[in-house]
C-alpha positions in Angstrom: -36.8 -32.6 38.9 -38.6 -30.3 36.6 -38.3 -26.5 37.0 -41.8 -25.2 37.7 -40.7 -21.6 38.3 -42.3 -19.1 35.9 -40.0 -18.0 33.0 -38.5 -14.6 33.3 -39.4 -11.8 30.9 -35.9 -12.0 29.4 -36.2 -15.8 28.8 -39.6 -15.3 27.1 -38.3 -12.4 25.0 -35.3 -14.4 23.8 -37.5 -17.3 22.8 -40.0 -15.1 21.0 -37.2 -13.2 19.2 -35.9 -16.5 17.9 -39.2 -18.1 16.9 -40.6 -14.9 15.4 -37.3 -13.9 13.7 -37.6 -10.3 14.9 -34.2 -9.5 13.3 -36.0 -9.8 9.9 -39.7 -9.3 10.7 -39.2 -6.3 13.1 -42.0 -7.7 15.3 -42.0 -6.0 18.7 -42.1 -8.7 21.4 -41.3 -6.7 24.6 -45.0 -6.0 25.5 -45.9 -9.6 24.6 -43.2 -11.0 26.8 -44.3 -8.7 29.7 -47.8 -10.1 29.4 -46.7 -13.7 29.3 -44.4 -13.4 32.3 -47.4 -12.9 34.6 -48.9 -16.2 33.7 -48.4 -19.4 35.7 -45.6 -21.6 34.3 -48.0 -24.2 32.9 -49.8 -21.5 30.9 -46.5 -20.0 29.8 -45.4 -23.4 28.5 -48.7 -24.0 26.7 -48.8 -20.6 25.0 -45.2 -20.5 24.0 -45.3 -24.1 22.8 -48.1 -23.2 20.4 -46.4 -20.0 19.3 -43.3 -22.0 18.4 -45.3 -24.6 16.5 -47.4 -22.0 14.6 -44.2 -20.1 13.7 -43.0 -23.0 11.7 -46.0 -22.4 9.4 -46.2 -18.6 9.5 -44.6 -16.1 11.8 -47.2 -13.4 11.5 -50.0 -15.9 12.4 -48.0 -17.1 15.4 -47.6 -13.5 16.6 -51.3 -12.7 16.2 -52.2 -16.0 17.9 -50.0 -15.1 20.9 -51.6 -11.6 21.2 -55.2 -13.1 21.1 -54.6 -16.2 23.1 -53.2 -14.5 26.3 -56.6 -13.2 27.2 -58.4 -16.5 26.4 -56.3 -18.7 28.7 -58.3 -17.9 31.8 -61.7 -18.9 30.5 -61.3 -20.9 27.3 -60.8 -24.7 27.3 -57.2 -25.7 26.2 -58.5 -28.1 23.7 -60.5 -25.3 22.1 -57.4 -23.1 21.9 -55.5 -26.0 20.3 -58.3 -26.6 17.8 -58.3 -22.8 17.0 -54.6 -22.8 16.3 -54.8 -25.9 14.2 -57.7 -24.5 12.2 -55.8 -21.3 11.5 -52.8 -23.4 10.2 -55.0 -25.6 8.1 -56.7 -22.5 6.7 -53.3 -21.1 5.9 -52.4 -24.3 4.1 -55.6 -24.4 2.1 -56.4 -20.7 1.4 -53.4 -18.6 2.4 -52.6 -15.9 5.0 -55.7 -13.6 4.7 -58.2 -16.3 5.6 -55.9 -17.6 8.3 -55.7 -14.2 9.9 -59.5 -14.0 9.7 -59.7 -17.3 11.7 -57.3 -15.8 14.3 -59.2 -12.5 14.6 -62.7 -14.1 14.6 -62.3 -16.1 17.7 -65.8 -15.5 18.8 -67.1 -17.5 15.9 -64.7 -20.3 16.6 -67.0 -22.2 19.0 -69.3 -22.9 16.1 -66.4 -23.6 13.8 -64.9 -26.0 16.3 -68.2 -27.9 16.4 -68.0 -28.2 12.6 -64.6 -29.6 12.9 -65.5 -32.0 15.6 -68.9 -33.2 14.5 -69.4 -31.9 11.0 -69.5 -34.2 8.0 -66.8 -33.0 5.6 -67.4 -33.5 1.9 -63.9 -34.8 1.4 -64.6 -37.6 3.9 -68.2 -38.6 3.0 -68.3 -37.7 -0.7 -67.0 -41.1 -1.9 -69.5 -43.1 0.2 -72.4 -41.0 -0.9 -71.5 -41.2 -4.5 -71.5 -45.0 -4.2 -74.9 -44.7 -2.5 -76.5 -42.6 -5.2 -75.0 -44.7 -8.0 -76.9 -47.6 -6.5 -80.2 -45.9 -6.9 -82.3 -46.0 -10.1 -82.5 -43.3 -12.7 -79.8 -41.2 -14.3 -76.1 -41.6 -13.5 -75.5 -38.6 -11.3 -72.3 -36.9 -10.3 -71.5 -35.6 -6.8 -69.5 -32.5 -6.2 -68.8 -29.9 -3.6 -70.8 -26.7 -3.9 -72.0 -23.7 -2.0 -75.2 -25.4 -0.9 -77.2 -28.5 -1.4 -78.8 -28.4 -4.8 -78.8 -30.1 -8.2 -78.7 -29.0 -11.8 -80.3 -32.4 -12.6 -77.0 -34.0 -13.6 -74.8 -33.2 -10.6 -75.7 -33.2 -7.0 -73.9 -30.5 -5.0 -73.3 -30.6 -1.3 -71.7 -28.0 0.9 -68.1 -28.5 2.1 -69.3 -29.0 5.7 -72.6 -30.1 7.1 -72.8 -29.5 10.8 -76.4 -28.8 11.7 -76.7 -31.8 14.0 -74.9 -32.3 17.3 -73.5 -35.7 16.6 -71.1 -36.6 13.7 -73.2 -39.7 12.8 -76.3 -37.6 12.4 -74.5 -35.1 10.2 -73.5 -37.9 7.9 -77.1 -39.1 7.9 -78.2 -35.6 7.1 -75.8 -35.5 4.1 -77.3 -38.8 3.0 -80.8 -37.4 3.3 -79.8 -34.4 1.2 -78.4 -36.6 -1.5 -81.5 -38.7 -1.5 -83.9 -35.8 -1.8 -81.8 -34.3 -4.6 -81.7 -37.6 -6.4 -85.5 -37.9 -6.0 -86.0 -34.5 -7.7 -84.3 -36.0 -10.8 -85.9 -39.4 -10.5 -89.5 -38.4 -9.8 -89.9 -35.6 -12.3 -89.6 -32.4 -10.4 -87.9 -30.8 -13.5 -90.2 -32.4 -16.1 -92.2 -29.1 -16.2 -90.7 -25.7 -17.0 -90.9 -24.3 -13.5 -89.6 -20.9 -14.4 -92.7 -20.5 -16.7 -95.0 -22.2 -14.2 -94.2 -19.8 -11.4 -94.3 -16.6 -13.5 -98.1 -15.9 -12.8 -97.3 -15.5 -9.0 -96.6 -11.8 -8.0 -94.0 -12.9 -5.4 -91.9 -15.4 -7.3 -89.5 -16.0 -4.4 -92.4 -16.9 -2.1 -94.0 -19.1 -4.8 -90.7 -21.0 -5.3 -90.3 -21.6 -1.6 -93.8 -22.9 -1.3 -93.5 -25.1 -4.4 -90.3 -26.4 -3.0 -92.0 -27.3 0.3 -94.8 -29.1 -1.5 -92.4 -31.0 -3.7 -90.4 -32.0 -0.6 -93.5 -33.6 0.8 -94.2 -35.5 -2.4 -90.6 -36.7 -2.7 -90.5 -37.7 0.9 -93.4 -40.0 0.2 -91.6 -41.4 -2.9 -88.4 -42.1 -0.8 -90.6 -43.7 1.8 -91.9 -46.2 -0.7 -88.4 -47.0 -2.2 -86.1 -46.4 0.8 -88.2 -46.8 4.0 -85.3 -47.1 6.3 -83.8 -43.8 5.1 -87.3 -42.2 5.2 -87.6 -43.0 8.9 -84.2 -41.4 9.5 -85.2 -38.3 7.6 -88.4 -38.0 9.7 -86.3 -38.3 12.8 -83.8 -35.6 11.7 -86.7 -33.3 10.8 -88.3 -33.8 14.2 -85.0 -33.2 16.0 -84.5 -29.9 14.2 -87.9 -28.8 15.3 -89.4 -28.0 11.9 -93.2 -27.7 11.9 -95.7 -27.2 9.1 -98.3 -24.5 9.0 -101.9 -25.5 9.9 -103.6 -27.4 7.2 -100.5 -28.6 5.4 -101.0 -32.2 6.7 -103.9 -32.4 4.1 -101.5 -31.4 1.3 -99.0 -33.9 2.6 -101.6 -36.7 2.4 -102.6 -35.6 -1.1 -99.0 -35.6 -2.4 -98.3 -39.0 -0.7 -100.5 -40.8 -3.3 -98.3 -43.0 -5.5 -99.7 -41.4 -8.6 -99.0 -37.8 -7.4 -96.7 -35.8 -9.7 -95.1 -32.4 -10.0 -98.3 -31.2 -11.6 -100.1 -31.9 -8.3 -97.6 -29.8 -6.4 -98.2 -26.9 -8.8 -102.0 -27.5 -8.4 -101.7 -27.2 -4.6 -99.5 -24.2 -4.9 -102.5 -22.1 -6.1 -104.1 -23.0 -2.7 -101.2 -22.4 -0.4 -99.8 -19.3 -2.0 -101.9 -16.8 0.0 -100.9 -18.5 3.3 -97.7 -18.8 5.3 -94.5 -20.4 3.9 -93.3 -23.4 5.9 -89.7 -23.5 7.3 -87.3 -25.4 5.1 -86.5 -28.9 6.5 -82.9 -29.6 7.3 -82.2 -31.8 4.2 -84.3 -29.7 1.7 -81.5 -27.8 0.1 -82.2 -25.2 -2.6 -84.0 -25.1 -5.9 -81.8 -23.4 -8.5 -84.0 -23.2 -11.5 -81.4 -21.4 -13.7 -78.9 -24.1 -13.2 -81.5 -26.8 -13.9 -82.7 -25.0 -17.1 -79.1 -24.7 -18.5 -78.3 -28.3 -17.7 -81.5 -29.7 -19.3 -81.2 -27.5 -22.4 -77.7 -28.9 -23.1 -78.6 -32.5 -22.2 -81.8 -32.8 -24.3 -80.0 -31.9 -27.5 -76.9 -34.0 -26.7 -78.9 -37.1 -25.8 -81.1 -36.8 -28.8 -78.0 -36.7 -31.0 -76.3 -39.6 -29.2 -79.3 -41.8 -29.4 -79.7 -41.3 -33.1 -76.0 -41.9 -33.8 -76.1 -45.1 -31.7 -79.2 -46.3 -33.6 -77.5 -45.6 -36.9 -74.4 -47.6 -35.8 -76.6 -50.5 -34.6 -78.5 -50.5 -38.0 -75.2 -50.7 -39.9 -74.1 -53.6 -37.7 -77.4 -55.6 -38.1 -78.0 -54.9 -41.8 -75.8 -56.6 -44.4 -77.9 -55.9 -47.5 -78.4 -52.4 -48.8 -82.0 -51.3 -48.1 -83.9 -48.7 -49.9 -86.5 -48.2 -47.1 -85.8 -46.4 -43.8 -85.3 -48.5 -40.7 -88.1 -48.5 -38.3 -86.9 -48.3 -34.6 -89.4 -48.3 -31.8 -89.3 -48.4 -28.0 -91.8 -50.3 -26.0 -92.2 -49.5 -22.3 -92.7 -52.5 -20.1 -94.3 -51.4 -16.8 -92.4 -52.3 -13.7 -94.0 -54.5 -11.1 -93.3 -51.9 -8.4 -94.6 -48.4 -9.0 -91.4 -47.0 -7.7 -89.3 -48.7 -10.5 -88.8 -47.1 -13.9 -90.4 -48.9 -16.8 -88.1 -51.2 -18.7 -87.4 -50.1 -22.3 -87.3 -52.7 -25.2 -85.9 -51.6 -28.5 -87.3 -53.1 -31.7 -86.1 -52.8 -35.3 -88.8 -53.5 -37.8 -90.9 -54.9 -34.9 -88.2 -57.4 -34.0 -86.6 -57.0 -30.5 -82.9 -56.3 -30.6 -80.2 -56.2 -28.0 -79.7 -52.5 -27.1 -76.3 -51.1 -28.0 -74.0 -50.3 -25.1 -75.1 -47.3 -23.1 -78.4 -47.0 -24.9 -80.5 -48.2 -21.9 -79.0 -45.5 -19.7 -79.6 -43.0 -22.5 -83.3 -44.0 -22.8 -83.7 -43.7 -19.0 -82.3 -40.2 -18.9 -84.5 -39.1 -21.8 -87.5 -40.6 -20.2 -86.8 -38.8 -16.9 -86.7 -35.5 -18.7 -89.6 -35.9 -21.1 -91.8 -38.8 -19.7 -91.5 -40.5 -23.1 -89.2 -41.3 -26.0 -90.3 -39.0 -28.8 -90.6 -40.6 -32.3 -88.0 -38.2 -33.8 -85.4 -39.5 -31.3 -85.7 -42.9 -33.0 -84.7 -41.9 -36.4 -81.1 -43.1 -37.1 -78.6 -40.3 -37.9 -77.9 -39.9 -41.6 -74.4 -40.3 -43.2 -72.2 -37.5 -42.0 -74.9 -36.0 -39.9 -73.0 -36.2 -36.7 -69.4 -36.5 -35.6 -69.5 -39.3 -33.0 -66.1 -38.3 -31.6 -67.7 -35.2 -30.2 -69.7 -37.2 -27.8 -67.2 -39.9 -26.8 -66.0 -40.0 -23.2 -62.5 -38.6 -23.2 -59.8 -39.8 -20.8 -57.2 -37.4 -19.8 -53.5 -38.1 -20.1 -52.0 -37.8 -16.6 -49.0 -35.9 -18.0 -51.3 -33.4 -19.6 -53.4 -33.0 -16.5 -50.3 -32.2 -14.4 -49.7 -29.2 -16.7 -53.2 -27.7 -16.3 -54.6 -25.4 -13.7 -56.9 -28.2 -12.4 -54.2 -30.8 -12.0 -55.7 -32.1 -8.7 -58.7 -33.4 -10.7 -58.8 -37.1 -10.3 -55.7 -37.2 -8.1 -55.5 -38.7 -4.6 -54.9 -36.2 -1.7 -52.8 -37.3 1.3 -51.9 -35.6 4.6 -48.3 -34.9 5.5 -46.8 -34.8 9.0 -45.3 -31.4 9.9 -42.9 -32.1 12.7 -42.5 -28.4 13.5 -46.3 -28.1 13.9 -46.5 -31.5 15.5 -49.6 -32.1 13.4 -50.7 -33.1 9.9 -51.1 -30.8 7.0 -54.5 -31.9 5.6 -54.8 -32.9 1.9 -51.2 -31.6 1.5 -49.8 -34.0 -1.2 -51.4 -34.4 -4.6 -50.6 -37.9 -5.8 -51.4 -39.5 -9.2 -50.9 -43.1 -10.1 -49.3 -43.9 -13.5 -48.1 -46.9 -15.3 -44.5 -47.4 -16.2 -44.1 -47.3 -19.9 -43.1 -50.9 -21.0 -39.7 -51.3 -22.7 -38.8 -54.2 -25.0 -35.0 -54.0 -25.1 -34.1 -57.6 -24.0 -33.4 -56.6 -20.4 -35.1 -59.7 -19.0 -32.9 -62.1 -21.0 -29.8 -60.1 -20.4 -30.5 -60.3 -16.6 -31.2 -64.0 -16.6 -28.1 -64.7 -18.6 -26.0 -62.5 -16.4 -27.2 -64.1 -13.2 -28.0 -67.6 -14.5 -26.1 -69.4 -11.8 -27.7 -67.2 -9.1 -31.2 -67.8 -10.5 -30.7 -71.6 -10.3 -29.5 -71.2 -6.7 -32.3 -69.0 -5.7 -34.9 -71.2 -7.3 -33.6 -74.2 -5.3 -33.6 -72.1 -2.1 -37.1 -70.8 -2.6 -38.4 -74.2 -3.6 -37.1 -75.5 -0.3 -38.7 -72.6 1.6 -42.0 -73.5 0.0 -42.1 -76.9 1.7 -40.0 -76.4 4.8 -41.2 -77.0 8.3 -40.8 -74.2 10.9 -39.5 -74.8 14.4 -41.9 -73.2 16.8 -40.3 -72.4 20.2 -41.8 -71.5 23.6 -44.8 -73.7 23.0 -47.0 -75.1 25.8 -46.5 -78.6 24.4 -44.2 -80.2 21.9 -41.7 -82.9 20.9 -38.7 -81.5 22.7 -37.8 -79.3 25.6 -36.9 -75.7 24.7 -33.6 -75.3 26.6 -33.5 -71.5 26.3 -37.1 -71.2 27.7 -36.3 -73.7 30.4 -33.2 -71.8 31.6 -35.2 -68.6 31.8 -38.0 -70.3 33.6 -35.5 -71.7 36.2 -34.0 -68.2 36.7 -37.5 -66.8 37.2 -38.2 -69.5 39.8 -35.0 -68.6 41.8 -36.1 -65.0 41.8 -39.5 -66.0 43.1 -41.3 -65.2 39.9 -43.8 -67.5 38.3 -42.4 -70.0 35.8 -43.7 -69.9 32.3 -45.5 -73.0 31.0 -44.2 -72.5 27.5 -41.1 -74.8 27.7 -41.4 -76.9 24.5 -40.7 -76.7 20.8 -42.2 -78.5 17.9 -42.0 -78.6 14.1 -44.8 -77.0 12.2 -45.6 -76.9 8.5 -47.3 -73.6 8.0 -49.1 -72.3 5.0 -47.7 -69.1 3.6 -50.1 -66.2 3.8 -48.0 -63.3 2.8 -48.6 -60.2 0.8 -45.5 -58.0 -0.1 -45.4 -54.5 -1.6 -42.1 -53.5 -3.2 -41.7 -49.7 -3.2 -38.9 -48.8 -5.6 -37.1 -45.5 -5.5 -37.3 -43.9 -9.0 -35.7 -40.6 -8.1 -33.2 -39.0 -10.3 -30.3 -40.1 -8.1 -30.8 -43.7 -9.1 -29.6 -43.0 -12.6 -27.0 -45.5 -13.9 -25.8 -48.5 -11.9 -28.4 -48.1 -9.2 -31.3 -48.2 -11.7 -29.8 -51.3 -13.4 -29.3 -53.0 -10.0 -32.9 -52.2 -9.0 -34.3 -53.6 -12.2 -32.1 -56.8 -12.0 -33.2 -57.3 -8.4 -36.9 -57.1 -9.3 -36.4 -59.6 -12.2 -34.7 -62.1 -9.8 -37.4 -61.5 -7.2 -40.2 -62.1 -9.6 -38.6 -65.2 -11.0 -38.2 -66.7 -7.4 -41.4 -65.4 -5.8 -43.4 -67.2 -8.5 -42.2 -70.4 -6.9 -43.4 -69.5 -3.5 -46.8 -68.3 -4.5 -46.6 -65.2 -2.3 -48.8 -62.3 -3.5 -46.6 -59.3 -4.4 -46.9 -56.0 -6.1 -44.3 -53.6 -7.4 -44.6 -49.8 -7.5 -42.1 -47.1 -8.1 -42.3 -43.6 -6.6 -40.9 -40.2 -7.4 -42.3 -36.7 -8.0 -41.4 -33.0 -7.7 -43.0 -30.9 -4.9 -46.1 -31.8 -2.9 -48.3 -30.9 -5.9 -46.9 -33.6 -8.1 -46.3 -36.8 -6.3 -46.2 -39.8 -8.6 -46.6 -43.6 -8.1 -45.6 -45.8 -11.0 -47.4 -49.1 -11.3 -45.2 -51.9 -12.4 -47.2 -54.9 -11.1 -50.4 -54.9 -9.1 -51.4 -57.7 -6.7 -53.9 -59.0 -9.2 -51.7 -58.9 -12.2 -49.8 -62.1 -13.1 -46.0 -62.0 -13.7 -45.8 -62.1 -17.5 -44.3 -60.3 -20.5 -46.0 -57.0 -19.8 -44.7 -56.9 -16.2 -41.2 -57.8 -17.4 -41.3 -55.0 -20.0 -42.4 -52.5 -17.3 -39.6 -53.6 -15.0 -37.2 -52.9 -18.0 -38.9 -49.5 -18.4 -38.2 -48.3 -14.8 -36.2 -45.1 -15.2 -35.1 -42.3 -13.0 -37.5 -39.5 -12.6 -37.5 -36.6 -10.1 -37.2 -36.5 -6.3 -37.9 -38.7 -3.2 -41.0 -37.6 -1.3 -41.4 -40.9 0.6 -44.2 -40.2 3.1 -47.0 -39.8 0.6 -45.7 -42.9 -1.3 -45.8 -45.0 1.9 -49.3 -43.8 2.7 -50.6 -44.6 -0.8 -49.0 -48.0 -1.0 -50.0 -48.9 2.5 -53.6 -48.2 1.5 -53.3 -50.6 -1.4 -51.5 -53.3 0.7 -54.2 -53.0 3.4 -56.9 -54.0 0.9 -55.2 -57.4 0.6 -56.4 -60.1 2.9 -53.1 -61.6 4.2 -51.8 -62.7 7.6 -48.4 -61.1 7.0 -48.0 -57.8 5.1 -44.6 -56.5 4.2 -43.7 -53.1 2.7 -40.1 -53.3 1.4 -38.5 -50.2 0.1 -35.6 -50.2 -2.3 -33.8 -46.9 -2.0 -30.5 -45.1 -2.5 -30.9 -42.2 -0.1 -32.9 -40.2 2.4 -36.3 -38.5 1.8 -35.8 -35.5 -0.4 -37.7 -33.1 -2.5 -37.1 -29.9 -4.4 -39.4 -27.6 -2.5 -41.7 -27.2 0.5 -38.8 -27.8 3.0 -39.0 -31.6 2.6 -35.2 -31.9 2.8 -33.6 -32.7 6.1 -35.5 -33.4 9.3 -38.9 -32.5 7.9 -38.8 -35.3 5.3 -37.3 -37.8 7.7 -40.0 -37.1 10.3 -42.8 -37.3 7.8 -41.5 -40.6 6.5 -41.1 -41.9 10.0 -44.7 -40.9 10.8 -46.0 -42.6 7.6 -44.1 -45.8 8.6 -45.7 -45.6 12.1 -49.1 -45.3 10.5 -48.3 -48.4 8.4 -47.2 -50.4 11.4 -50.4 -49.4 13.3 -52.4 -50.9 10.4 -50.5 -54.2 10.6 -47.9 -53.7 8.0 -44.2 -54.6 8.6 -42.0 -52.0 6.8 -38.4 -52.8 5.9 -35.8 -50.8 3.9 -33.0 -51.9 1.7 -30.7 -49.1 0.8 -27.3 -48.5 -0.7 -26.9 -45.2 1.1 -23.8 -45.7 3.2 -25.0 -42.8 5.4 -28.3 -44.6 5.9 -27.3 -45.7 9.4 -27.5 -42.0 10.5 -31.3 -41.8 9.9 -32.7 -45.2 9.1 -32.8 -46.4 12.7 -35.0 -43.4 13.5 -37.3 -44.0 10.6 -37.6 -47.8 10.4 -36.4 -48.9 13.8 -33.1 -50.6 14.7 -33.6 -53.9 13.0 -35.9 -53.0 10.1 -33.3 -51.9 7.5 -30.1 -53.0 5.9 -27.4 -51.0 4.2 -25.7 -52.6 1.2 -22.2 -51.4 0.6 -21.9 -52.3 -3.1 -24.7 -51.7 -5.5 -23.6 -54.8 -7.5 -24.7 -56.9 -4.5 -28.2 -55.6 -4.6 -29.8 -58.3 -6.7 -28.4 -61.1 -4.5 -29.0 -59.3 -1.2 -32.6 -58.3 -2.0 -33.7 -61.9 -2.6 -31.7 -63.1 0.4 -33.3 -60.5 2.7 -36.7 -61.4 1.4 -36.1 -65.0 2.2 -35.0 -64.1 5.8 -37.9 -61.8 6.3 -40.6 -64.3 5.3 -39.2 -67.5 7.0 
């Protein structure tokens, strides 16, 4: 029976001294223990439990939390206190101790912050969806990034890290979408086609003029969105109504004027002269900001760049199409073909000496961008660049070498971020691991042939075995009908009947030829400890697996994993699901080599994501490893790494993946049952047996 008696001051003091490490931190806990001792046992356990959990992240934050939380227990919801503690720890992970202390000390503001966490739309979560949305719209190819507010420089749309103006999470996502749509509309429907800085100069109060112009433009752009995206327009109007924004008297006439299909930014400026003496409307919830300096800088750089790019591309196209040397200058022209729908951009047709030509790659997008800025394609843009006039390499898209990116300050650029389970905190560390996917460098050293020669007898045996698997019937037991009685099921049913329980109706068995619908992900340990025999055995195993799996037709992928610290987790692609088993895959298998450490949790999460994108009835994640989770830093050694890996495997199981581990670590029985479960691993005593055992285990797992 549980002891519900309150803890004594001495018990509390001893616990606090241990968790807060008072021997080294010199934190005074006597007064804190005296305050906690007066609480009911339930409150004591709650408070001390969170102090212990926070102390695994930062002792000082845990101490401050305890001091502040005591007074809140009587009138603050427990879930709110938990959210407060977790927010402080997340802030510590993301920004360090000072911002985390600020979270602890500004408890009064946490109600609003907690709402943001519960219902707010986080850029990290919605950015990918919204980028796909905006890329599907007409106009310039835009980027989407996190910024201080919602605004655009005409090339990139910026959204704040959190949008939480609405009560419901779904509405906050719709609000983000409305913000993106309005910012896109500014670039698409010509808000920046006029030099606004110059246009607003005559007004004495430039800030007021800018706000009023922004309000007028928002009305015009809303009408444009209403014609092209009527469903989103209705949602925008609903959001505007729910946030209670109203227009000054008389603005409905301006709205009707700007709703005309032919209305342009010039009409907004024309109406500005009328509205300027009056009141300024409140900004609507999705309006964002107009940052004219950012727009001017972006346009100035883009106009010159795109002019150069177009002239260079036309010169390259002229060289490609003209064989004979011409003394006269080529005559390029662009004809605008009006779209059927007024909301569509006109189609551009390029002609060379009045004959239509297929536009070079990327030129259509270039013409669209120039048209959006200038409203036309100026004749000087259509003069091909002369010899040596421009260096085209200056304008080519450059791809970054992953190894180079790792070395830079911005090494998280383009990487995938994954959470990690902190068993001390009993909660995830958000976006904790930075993972980058790389390709194994192929090696052509005859390893394939050496392996096939070395295991020629085994290969023949495996091929016969797997060919038989392909066509074999399966015996299904405990069926409601069948060819024979299932004796085991019958005995159990009779025993149930004697006990008075209801007998099962599933008492038969039958043969069934089933189609294989399996997808398998092989996760190969490429840590430094696999150097030597283990690496050779892993590579031989993969060669034999591929040679035999091709007979079965099972879909399979092979990835290696390694890395050093949470900031540099690496996945090495050997074979993707879509890639056939051929010479390149064989050379990559040969190129598998030991790397750094064994941070397993993030690798399991990444490969589970890939595996879950495959439509298969059975999904297996098979790990080939030589030891327990381990990393150089961040405390990943020992229980922390084991618990994170275990949680990643639980996540995989919840998503329908069956994990299994094959290891040569003879100490694996100490931790593998905890991580994988009692029957989901096997320990191979001799590394030389690995090639044979791996194929045999695969056969048993998939029968």
